[in-house]
C-alpha positions as MATLAB code, in Angstrom:
seq = 'XXXXXXXXXXXXXXXXXXXXXXXXXXXXXXXXXXXXXXXXXXXXXXXXXXXXXXXXXXXXXXXXXXXXXXXXXXXXXXXXXXXXXXXXXXXXXXXXXXXXXXXXXXXXXXXXXXXXXXXXXXXXXXXXXXXXXXXXXXXXXXXXXXXXXXXXXXXXXXXXXXXXXXXXXXXXXXXXXXXXXXXXXXXXXXXXXXXXXXXXXXXXXXXXXXXXXXXXXXXXXXXXXXXXXXXXXXXXXXXXXXXXXXXXXXXXXXXXXXXXX';
ca = [
      -0.095    0.084    0.012;
       1.090    3.585   -0.647;
       0.097    6.341    1.743;
      -0.683    9.819    0.304;
      -1.854   13.095    1.751;
      -5.030   14.346    0.159;
      -6.595   17.514    1.330;
      -4.803   17.160    4.668;
      -6.030   13.611    5.342;
      -4.196   10.242    4.967;
      -5.477    8.098    2.147;
      -4.464    4.525    1.317;
      -3.972    3.825   -2.355;
      -3.474    0.219   -3.605;
      -0.300   -0.067   -5.502;
      -1.049   -1.563   -8.935;
       0.878   -4.425  -10.492;
       1.899   -4.622  -14.066;
       0.816   -8.178  -14.969;
       2.519  -10.049  -17.885;
       0.762  -13.222  -19.269;
       2.881  -15.683  -21.140;
       1.258  -18.282  -23.423;
       2.838  -21.162  -25.510;
       4.315  -18.701  -27.980;
       6.703  -17.331  -25.372;
       8.668  -20.701  -25.340;
       8.725  -21.038  -29.137;
      12.101  -19.189  -29.628;
      13.644  -21.426  -26.938;
      12.949  -24.351  -29.366;
       9.952  -26.043  -27.492;
       7.325  -27.557  -29.555;
       3.967  -25.679  -29.445;
       0.519  -25.829  -31.068;
       0.214  -28.257  -34.100;
       3.837  -29.544  -33.690;
       3.253  -30.606  -30.080;
      -0.190  -32.001  -30.797;
       1.426  -34.218  -33.488;
       4.095  -35.510  -31.179;
       1.473  -36.400  -28.657;
      -0.763  -38.084  -31.296;
       1.697  -40.017  -33.432;
       4.482  -42.394  -32.450;
       6.122  -41.713  -35.794;
       6.257  -37.967  -35.072;
       7.284  -38.446  -31.516;
      10.025  -40.873  -32.517;
      11.410  -38.467  -35.245;
      11.524  -35.419  -32.947;
      13.031  -37.513  -30.168;
      15.743  -38.868  -32.499;
      16.832  -35.313  -33.181;
      17.215  -34.438  -29.655;
      18.923  -37.597  -28.537;
      21.583  -37.110  -31.265;
      22.161  -33.630  -30.073;
      22.011  -33.865  -26.330;
      22.768  -37.348  -25.081;
      26.330  -38.532  -24.036;
      24.995  -42.063  -23.210;
      27.245  -44.645  -24.901;
      24.287  -46.707  -26.257;
      22.115  -44.123  -28.011;
      20.015  -46.722  -29.733;
      19.171  -48.364  -26.526;
      18.162  -44.945  -24.952;
      16.012  -44.138  -28.094;
      14.130  -47.501  -28.040;
      13.350  -47.334  -24.360;
      11.994  -43.698  -24.850;
       9.796  -44.811  -27.747;
       8.558  -47.639  -25.723;
       7.321  -45.176  -23.076;
       5.085  -43.833  -25.864;
       3.720  -47.282  -26.435;
       2.990  -47.561  -22.709;
       0.500  -44.662  -23.056;
      -1.210  -46.105  -26.145;
      -4.717  -46.194  -24.734;
      -4.516  -42.454  -23.522;
      -2.963  -41.313  -26.919;
      -5.744  -43.055  -28.708;
      -8.291  -41.130  -26.777;
      -6.381  -37.774  -27.299;
      -5.894  -38.330  -31.142;
      -9.411  -39.704  -32.076;
     -11.066  -37.269  -29.721;
      -9.914  -34.498  -31.954;
      -8.441  -32.442  -29.141;
      -6.351  -29.368  -30.000;
      -4.185  -29.451  -26.836;
      -3.488  -31.644  -23.763;
      -5.118  -28.952  -21.738;
      -8.270  -29.394  -23.591;
      -8.183  -33.098  -23.178;
      -7.401  -32.712  -19.461;
     -10.316  -30.395  -18.902;
     -12.791  -33.056  -20.150;
     -11.052  -36.075  -18.654;
      -9.803  -34.634  -15.195;
     -12.753  -35.796  -13.162;
     -13.603  -39.322  -14.374;
     -10.353  -40.252  -16.030;
      -7.475  -38.788  -14.120;
      -5.010  -41.552  -15.074;
      -5.387  -40.716  -18.865;
      -4.753  -37.034  -17.853;
      -1.494  -38.011  -16.163;
      -0.419  -40.269  -18.880;
      -0.671  -37.544  -21.535;
       1.224  -35.134  -19.238;
       3.954  -37.663  -18.543;
       4.310  -38.117  -22.379;
       4.437  -34.364  -22.830;
       7.082  -34.202  -19.964;
       9.292  -36.557  -22.039;
       8.888  -34.507  -25.075;
       9.695  -31.244  -23.348;
      12.508  -32.633  -21.276;
      14.382  -34.182  -24.379;
      15.001  -30.620  -25.718;
      17.784  -28.507  -24.170;
      17.322  -24.831  -25.056;
      20.689  -23.942  -23.527;
      22.242  -25.472  -26.689;
      20.991  -22.428  -28.553;
      20.351  -20.011  -25.797;
      21.108  -17.022  -27.885;
      17.963  -17.623  -29.836;
      15.667  -17.559  -26.872;
      13.397  -14.494  -26.231;
      13.570  -15.223  -22.531;
      17.056  -13.671  -22.249;
      15.975  -10.154  -23.341;
      12.745  -10.493  -21.418;
      14.596  -11.313  -18.137;
      16.890   -8.278  -18.647;
      13.716   -6.125  -18.615;
      12.613   -7.652  -15.272;
      15.491   -6.013  -13.376;
      15.565   -2.508  -12.157;
      17.713    0.020  -14.074;
      18.781    1.776  -11.028;
      19.563   -1.357   -8.990;
      20.501   -4.023  -11.429;
      20.540   -6.827   -8.789;
      17.010   -6.354   -7.930;
      13.871   -7.308   -9.679;
      11.137   -4.816  -10.437;
       8.575   -4.800   -7.556;
       5.666   -3.687   -9.693;
       5.840   -6.746  -11.996;
       3.879  -10.044  -11.853;
       4.598  -12.667  -14.442;
       1.980  -15.394  -15.067;
       2.827  -18.327  -17.437;
       0.744  -21.203  -18.735;
       3.820  -23.040  -19.887;
       4.867  -26.398  -18.610;
       8.618  -26.309  -19.178;
      10.841  -24.721  -16.525;
      13.358  -22.939  -18.704;
      12.205  -19.508  -17.655;
      12.337  -20.612  -13.949;
      15.875  -21.758  -14.542;
      17.066  -18.505  -16.215;
      15.273  -16.173  -13.838;
      16.906  -18.029  -10.798;
      20.296  -18.143  -12.512;
      20.255  -14.425  -13.389;
      19.254  -13.403   -9.828;
      22.009  -15.710   -8.435;
      24.781  -14.315  -10.534;
      23.821  -10.680  -10.195;
      24.015  -11.186   -6.359;
      27.625  -12.563   -6.842;
      28.928   -9.223   -8.212;
      26.731   -6.812   -6.185;
      28.050   -4.811   -3.361;
      24.667   -5.350   -1.478;
      23.802   -8.965   -2.444;
      20.450  -10.624   -1.383;
      20.549  -13.925    0.375;
      19.528  -16.769   -1.815;
      17.257  -18.872    0.586;
      14.513  -21.335    0.124;
      11.851  -18.703    0.237;
      13.482  -16.748   -2.588;
      14.120  -19.870   -4.759;
      10.413  -20.805   -4.258;
       9.194  -17.295   -5.180;
      11.320  -17.229   -8.379;
      10.285  -20.677   -9.564;
       6.548  -20.429   -8.574;
       7.154  -22.933   -5.732;
       8.716  -25.494   -8.156;
      12.137  -25.672   -6.742;
      12.210  -27.871   -3.631;
       9.106  -29.865   -2.633;
      10.540  -30.267    0.885;
      10.653  -26.466    1.410;
       7.566  -25.257    3.135;
       7.054  -21.583    3.124;
       4.219  -19.085    2.467;
       5.851  -17.574   -0.624;
       2.558  -17.497   -2.718;
       0.729  -15.161   -0.324;
       3.613  -12.816   -0.066;
       2.656  -10.738   -3.088;
       4.714   -7.567   -2.376;
       7.531   -7.166   -4.811;
       8.178   -9.299   -7.913;
       5.918  -12.246   -8.561;
       6.100  -15.339  -10.707;
       3.251  -17.876  -11.095;
       3.085  -21.062  -13.189;
      -0.646  -21.834  -13.414;
      -0.650  -24.999  -15.238;
       2.184  -26.883  -13.309;
       5.800  -27.858  -14.298;
       7.735  -30.767  -15.678;
      10.275  -30.741  -12.750;
      11.321  -29.377   -9.426;
      14.579  -27.215   -9.884;
      16.367  -28.758   -7.007;
      15.565  -32.330   -7.854;
      18.976  -34.123   -8.093;
      17.757  -36.706  -10.540;
      15.485  -34.619  -12.800;
      15.932  -30.844  -11.940;
      17.486  -27.770  -13.480;
      20.885  -29.249  -13.445;
      19.811  -32.305  -15.333;
      17.640  -30.639  -17.911;
      19.951  -27.673  -18.785;
      23.453  -28.675  -17.848;
      23.721  -32.411  -18.240;
      21.989  -35.216  -20.134;
      18.306  -35.127  -19.572;
      17.494  -37.865  -21.993;
      18.775  -40.879  -19.937;
      16.807  -39.624  -16.996;
      13.557  -39.080  -18.653;
      13.053  -42.811  -18.748;
      11.825  -42.685  -15.159;
       9.148  -40.003  -15.798;
       6.472  -42.768  -16.230;
       6.937  -43.382  -12.367;
       6.430  -39.600  -11.499;
       3.254  -37.825  -11.575;
       3.068  -34.460  -13.178;
       3.710  -31.555  -10.853;
       0.836  -29.137  -10.130;
       0.626  -26.343   -7.719;
      -2.405  -25.210   -5.901;
      -2.898  -21.484   -5.221;
      -5.241  -20.226   -2.596;
      -6.355  -16.526   -2.271;
      -3.388  -15.205   -4.149;
];
């Protein structure tokens, strides 16, 4: 709140936020499949295999690439019944499919999102980081007068499942603190706030209700927790994600519940 003097009396004026909404197109320049391309990958094993083959050749350091590829494609076959419902139901997006199936067929919803998790995780946007619009976007989120601080009047709301923006935002903040003469402490609360709560599932804090300052919310969930040693930011963007996505069938898609935000 901001306190103003109006005609000699105190008045409380609500401080307005500048809200930025990011849809699927925001991740396009980072190389993630969107729209028709993603729908085809979720609907056809042939399209899924061809796209996965490109990413495995580029990103994996596993000695037996063919074995990794075969195992990934087998994951697609494991979700055959769910894929059939998605494809022949004529759905435009997995979100649309999830909306209809979420109450009576939750397992099919999770299967399609696990499959999407594999598809998104196979791509490492850091290989061509210079092409991503997220970099200039993040630069605009920091104050011009205090370059180590995020702008308090901004709230970013994204509907994207990938966690590349989370990773870049947290990385930018961390590295700016390293060269600042007044660095902020990078604690669990801050990591949660800059990843919309998708950093460490063991970290319990009330970050979502603390809306003063910069805010970042991922409304549809995430493919990973940033601090997950097996399948987090380090694996997705610094190492070999492909060999680890084979375990995604065992892990439910990550959702976040916001109350009174």
